[in-house]
C-alpha positions in Angstrom: -13.7 21.1 2.4 -14.1 17.3 0.8 -16.8 15.9 0.3 -18.4 12.3 0.1 -18.5 12.8 -3.4 -14.9 13.7 -3.5 -13.9 10.4 -0.9 -15.9 8.1 -3.1 -13.9 9.3 -6.7 -10.8 8.9 -4.7 -11.6 5.1 -3.9 -13.5 4.4 -7.5 -10.7 5.6 -9.1 -8.6 3.0 -7.8 -9.7 -0.5 -9.4 -8.5 -3.6 -10.1 -7.3 -3.4 -13.3 -4.3 -1.0 -12.0 -3.1 -4.8 -10.5 -2.0 -6.0 -14.1 1.7 -5.5 -14.5 2.9 -3.8 -17.1 6.3 -1.7 -17.6 7.8 1.3 -18.9 10.8 2.4 -21.4 11.1 5.1 -18.6 10.2 6.3 -15.5 7.9 8.5 -14.4 9.1 11.2 -12.3 6.6 12.0 -9.4 8.0 14.2 -7.5 11.8 16.1 -7.6 14.2 13.3 -8.1 11.8 10.6 -7.1 10.9 7.9 -10.3 8.7 5.0 -10.4 9.0 2.3 -12.6 5.9 0.0 -12.2 5.6 -3.5 -12.6 4.1 -6.4 -10.4 5.0 -3.7 -7.5 6.5 -0.1 -8.3 9.9 0.2 -7.8 11.1 3.5 -6.9 14.6 5.3 -7.7 15.3 9.0 -5.4 18.5 11.0 -6.7 20.1 13.0 -4.7 23.6 15.1 -4.6 24.9 12.1 -2.7 24.1 8.8 -4.8 20.8 6.8 -5.0 18.3 5.6 -2.8 15.9 2.4 -3.9 12.9 1.8 -2.5 11.5 -1.8 -3.8 13.3 -3.9 -6.2 10.8 -5.9 -7.7 10.0 -9.2 -8.3 14.2 -11.2 -9.1 12.9 -11.6 -13.1 12.0 -7.6 -12.9 14.9 -6.1 -11.3 16.9 -6.0 -14.3 14.7 -3.9 -15.7 13.6 -1.7 -13.0 17.9 -0.9 -12.9 17.8 -0.4 -16.7 15.2 2.1 -16.8 16.7 3.8 -13.8 20.4 3.8 -15.3 19.1 5.5 -17.6 18.6 8.7 -15.4 21.0 8.1 -12.8 24.7 5.7 -12.9 25.1 7.3 -9.3 26.2 4.6 -6.2 23.5 3.1 -4.8 23.9 4.1 -0.9 20.5 2.4 0.4 18.0 0.0 -0.4 14.7 -0.2 1.3 11.8 -2.5 1.0 8.9 -1.4 2.5 7.7 -4.9 3.5 9.3 -8.6 2.9 7.0 -10.0 0.0 9.1 -11.5 -3.2 7.6 -8.5 -5.3 9.4 -5.7 -2.9 13.1 -7.8 -2.2 13.4 -10.0 -5.1 16.2 -7.8 -6.8 17.9 -6.6 -4.4 21.1 -8.6 -5.3 20.6 -7.0 -8.7 20.6 -3.5 -7.2 23.3 -4.1 -4.5 26.5 -2.5 -4.9 29.9 -2.8 -2.5 28.8 0.0 -0.3 25.0 -0.5 -0.5 23.2 -0.3 3.0 19.9 -2.4 2.4 17.6 -0.8 5.0 14.3 -3.3 6.4 12.5 -3.3 9.8 13.5 -5.9 12.1 11.0 -8.4 11.7 12.1 -8.2 7.6 13.6 -11.8 7.7 10.8 -13.3 9.4 8.2 -11.8 7.2 10.8 -14.0 4.4 11.3 -17.1 6.4 7.1 -17.3 6.4 7.0 -16.9 2.8 9.8 -19.4 2.3 8.3 -21.9 4.4 4.9 -22.7 2.2 6.8 -21.5 -0.9 6.1 -24.8 -2.7 2.2 -24.7 -2.4 1.9 -20.6 -3.0 3.6 -21.4 -6.6 1.1 -24.0 -7.0 -1.6 -21.7 -5.8 -1.0 -18.5 -7.9 -1.7 -19.4 -11.5 -5.2 -18.0 -11.1 -3.7 -14.6 -10.6 0.0 -14.3 -11.5 1.1 -16.0 -14.7 3.4 -13.4 -16.8 2.2 -12.7 -20.0 4.6 -13.5 -23.1 4.7 -10.0 -24.1 5.8 -8.8 -20.4 8.7 -11.6 -20.1 10.1 -10.8 -23.8 10.3 -7.4 -22.7 11.9 -8.4 -19.3 13.8 -10.9 -20.7 15.5 -8.8 -23.0 17.3 -6.7 -20.6 19.5 -10.1 -19.4 19.2 -12.2 -21.9 19.3 -15.8 -21.2 18.2 -17.3 -17.9 16.5 -14.7 -15.4 17.9 -13.8 -12.0 17.1 -15.5 -9.4 14.6 -14.7 -6.6 16.9 -12.6 -3.7 16.1 -13.3 0.0 18.3 -10.8 1.3 19.5 -10.2 4.2 19.2 -6.1 5.5 22.4 -4.9 6.9 20.8 -2.1 9.1 17.5 -3.2 10.6 15.2 -1.0 13.0 12.5 -0.9 15.5 10.0 1.8 15.4 11.8 4.7 13.8 15.0 5.3 11.8 16.2 8.7 10.0 18.5 9.0 7.4 20.1 11.6 5.3 20.9 11.2 2.0 22.6 14.1 0.1 20.6 16.7 1.8 17.1 14.6 1.7 15.6 13.5 5.2 14.1 9.6 4.9 12.8 8.7 7.9 11.0 5.0 8.1 8.2 4.6 10.2 7.0 0.9 11.3 3.6 -0.4 10.4 1.7 -3.7 10.2 -0.8 -4.4 7.3 0.0 -6.9 4.6 3.1 -8.4 6.8 4.3 -7.2 10.1 7.3 -5.6 9.0 5.9 -3.0 7.2 8.4 0.1 6.9 7.0 3.6 5.9 9.2 5.9 4.0 8.5 9.4 5.4 10.2 12.3 2.9 9.3 15.3 5.5 11.0 18.0 3.8 8.1 17.3 0.8 5.4 15.5 3.4 5.4 12.6 0.7 4.8 9.2 2.4 5.7 5.9 0.3 3.4 3.0 1.6 3.8 1.0 -1.2 1.0 -2.1 -0.8 1.7 -2.0 3.1 -2.5 -1.6 3.5 -3.0 -3.2 0.2 -2.4 -2.0 -3.7 -5.8 -0.5 -3.8 -6.1 2.7 -2.1 -9.6 2.6 -0.6 -10.3 -0.5 -0.7 -11.2 -3.3 2.3 -7.8 -4.9 3.0 -7.0 -8.9 2.5 -7.5 -9.6 6.0 -6.6 -13.0 4.5 -5.6 -13.2 1.2 -6.7 -16.6 -1.0 -3.3 -17.0 -2.5 -2.6 -18.8 0.6 -0.9 -17.1 3.7 -0.7 -16.3 7.3 -3.7 -14.3 8.5 -3.6 -10.6 8.9 -4.9 -8.8 12.3 -7.1 -5.5 12.6 -5.8 -3.6 15.4 -2.7 -3.5 14.2 -3.9 -2.5 10.6 -5.9 0.0 12.8 -3.1 1.0 14.4 -0.5 1.9 11.0 -3.9 4.0 9.6 -3.7 6.5 13.2 0.0 6.8 12.6 -0.6 8.0 8.6 -2.5 10.2 9.7 -0.8 11.8 12.3 2.2 12.3 9.7 -0.5 14.4 7.4 0.8 13.4 4.8 0.5 15.7 1.0 1.4 12.9 -1.1 1.3 8.8 -1.0 2.4 6.8 -3.7 1.5 2.6 -3.1 2.6 -0.1 -4.8 0.1 0.8 -8.0 -0.7 3.4 -9.8 -0.2 6.9 -10.0 0.9 9.2 -6.7 -2.4 10.3 -4.6 -2.4 14.2 -3.8 -3.8 16.0 -1.1 -3.3 16.3 2.4 -7.6 16.8 3.2 -8.6 13.9 0.8 -5.5 11.4 1.9 -6.9 12.0 5.6 -10.6 11.6 4.5 -10.1 8.6 2.8 -7.9 6.9 5.5 -10.6 8.2 8.3 -13.0 6.0 5.9 -11.0 3.3 5.7 -10.1 3.0 9.5 -13.6 3.3 10.1 -14.5 0.5 7.7 -12.2 -1.8 8.9 -12.9 -1.0 12.8 -16.9 -1.3 12.3 -16.6 -4.9 10.7 -14.2 -6.0 13.2 -16.8 -4.6 16.0 -19.8 -6.0 14.3 -18.3 -9.3 13.8 -17.2 -9.9 17.8 -20.6 -8.6 18.5 -22.1 -11.6 16.5 -19.7 -14.0 18.1 -20.8 -13.3 21.0 -24.0 -13.8 20.5 -23.4 -16.8 19.4 -24.1 -16.6 15.5 -21.8 -18.6 13.5 -19.7 -17.7 10.7 -21.8 -18.4 7.8 -24.5 -16.2 9.4 -22.0 -13.1 10.0 -20.5 -13.6 6.9 -24.6 -13.0 4.9 -25.4 -10.4 7.7 -22.1 -8.2 8.8 -22.0 -5.5 5.8 -21.3 -2.1 5.7 -24.0 0.9 6.1 -23.8 3.1 3.1 -21.7 5.5 5.0 -18.6 3.7 5.6 -18.7 2.8 1.8 -15.4 1.7 1.0 -13.5 -0.3 -2.3 -13.9 -4.2 -2.2 -11.6 -4.4 -5.3 -8.7 -5.9 -3.5 -10.4 -7.5 0.2 -13.9 -8.7 0.4 -15.7 -7.3 3.8 -17.0 -11.0 4.1 -13.7 -12.5 3.7 -13.1 -9.8 6.4 -15.7 -11.5 8.6 -14.7 -15.0 8.0 -10.8 -14.1 9.1 -11.6 -12.5 11.9 -13.7 -15.0 13.2 -11.3 -17.5 12.9 -8.5 -15.3 14.2 -10.0 -15.0 17.3 -11.8 -19.0 17.7 -10.0 -21.1 15.7 -11.2 -23.4 13.1 -13.3 -26.0 15.6 -16.8 -24.0 15.7 -18.5 -26.6 17.3 -20.7 -27.9 15.4 -19.9 -30.7 13.5 -17.6 -33.5 15.4 -16.1 -34.7 11.8 -14.1 -31.6 11.6 -12.0 -33.1 14.3 -11.0 -35.5 12.3 -9.2 -36.1 8.7 -12.4 -36.3 6.5 -12.4 -34.7 3.3 -15.8 -33.2 2.5 -15.9 -34.1 -1.5 -15.6 -37.6 -0.1 -18.7 -37.5 2.2 -20.3 -34.9 -1.0 -19.6 -38.4 -3.1 -21.2 -40.6 -0.7 -24.6 -38.8 -1.0 -24.3 -37.8 -4.6 -24.2 -41.9 -5.0 -27.2 -42.6 -2.7 -29.2 -39.8 -3.8 -28.4 -40.2 -7.3 -25.9 -37.7 -9.6 -28.9 -36.5 -11.9 -31.5 -35.4 -9.5 -29.0 -33.6 -7.4 -27.6 -31.6 -10.8 -31.5 -30.9 -11.3 -31.8 -29.2 -7.7 -28.6 -27.3 -8.8 -30.3 -26.0 -12.0 -33.2 -25.2 -9.9 -31.6 -23.3 -7.8 -29.5 -21.6 -10.5 -32.7 -20.6 -11.9 -34.2 -19.3 -8.6 -30.7 -17.0 -8.5 -29.6 -18.7 -5.9 -25.4 -19.7 -7.7 -23.9 -20.0 -4.9 -25.9 -23.6 -3.6 -25.9 -24.3 -7.0 -22.6 -24.4 -7.0 -21.8 -26.5 -4.1 -24.2 -29.5 -5.2 -22.6 -29.4 -8.8 -19.5 -29.2 -7.0 -20.5 -32.5 -4.7 -21.5 -34.3 -8.5 -17.8 -33.6 -9.7 -16.8 -35.5 -6.4 -18.7 -38.4 -7.6 -17.4 -38.3 -10.5 -14.8 -35.5 -11.7 -15.5 -36.3 -15.3 -19.3 -35.7 -15.2 -20.0 -33.8 -18.1 -23.2 -32.1 -16.9 -21.8 -31.1 -13.5 -19.0 -29.4 -15.4 -21.4 -27.8 -17.5 -23.5 -26.7 -15.1 -20.6 -25.5 -12.7 -19.2 -23.5 -15.8 -22.8 -21.8 -15.8 -22.8 -21.1 -11.9 -19.3 -19.5 -11.5 -20.6 -17.1 -14.7 -23.7 -16.3 -12.6 -21.5 -15.3 -9.8 -19.4 -12.9 -11.8 -22.3 -10.9 -12.6 -22.3 -10.1 -9.3 -20.7 -6.0 -9.5 -18.1 -6.5 -6.7 -17.0 -10.1 -7.3 -16.5 -9.1 -10.5 -14.7 -5.9 -9.6 -12.6 -7.9 -7.0 -9.1 -8.9 -8.3 -9.1 -12.0 -6.0 -12.9 -13.3 -6.6 -12.8 -12.4 -10.7 -9.7 -14.0 -11.2 -10.9 -17.4 -9.2 -13.8 -17.8 -11.4 -12.2 -17.1 -14.3 -9.4 -19.5 -13.8 -11.7 -22.0 -12.5 -14.3 -21.9 -15.6 -11.3 -22.0 -17.7 -10.1 -25.3 -15.9 -13.8 -26.4 -16.4 -14.3 -26.2 -19.9 -10.9 -27.6 -20.3 -11.4 -30.6 -18.8 -9.2 -30.2 -15.9 
């Protein structure tokens, strides 16, 4: 019987540390004939008696490395490439693996998901450095597989698309593709019924048992709760005995997997319902972000998504950006310009003194807002920069913040900027 301790241990075993990309000289065999090559998101190789199946291909510049380590296991023809979603770290290397007779399979919304990323590609490149700056050691290891310039990031067109389900059979191995919605609307869950094994990758987020990123601060479309919950129901109906995600080792045990997904479902459903109750009671978004929290019996991790951000996203998904509180939100008024005017009236030193008092009282968020107002008036103000470094470090003292990939990544990046004078 699965206990609360079992559930928490499974959740807590998945931490933000899994999100750091690494590359192995040989792939890991995670099931008979099924191999994983880690990276930004793991690529998988399924070897059958009648050729290979590749599940996810990594980013364009990673794919030659994945191909190299997979080729050391098998150089049989690649019959199928399957991508579990249209994000760049899944589809970017399709061209590297594609052969003349290879069939690339994806959900029918895959082109739409790729187009969504393409439309905001320029801004996403500007916004990703706080979290995704490849280290030189990894780059050197990858570059050794192709030499010179890395391959161009692929934007592949599927040869075969499906709507709800699709059955394939390759060399005596049955595969079923089931549609799901999570990080994208084009999720393709790969189910091996003979093994009761599910390749889910990052569809529900890369960290098993953690609250989802209903909106990601690196910049992408809002994600919607009800289809996400429906996807968890579909997973539980399959009753997998093994789940493979985009990061980390396989998760084993049908009872444990079901218990964690039941918990994840209950937690997300609770936040959705409680946020809607607050909306209909007339509460503002900031109040709901403070008040709507998970009870202890619905504990899930917050290493990827955060509950408070989920509350804010649910609020704006239903009600939009105009909250009927400020007329200026209807106009192109930069808040920094207004902050600068107020600081000029009050005096920068007085505002910073108050910010220091707020920080000393344990209100680092308020102190940050005040110090940022001074920086809006004078971007080079040394006192404001120094205080912001202190407030950001204080914000990192919160364990949930420190253990969240996105939140801690931003705070550390911002500290670096402030200290460098950027």
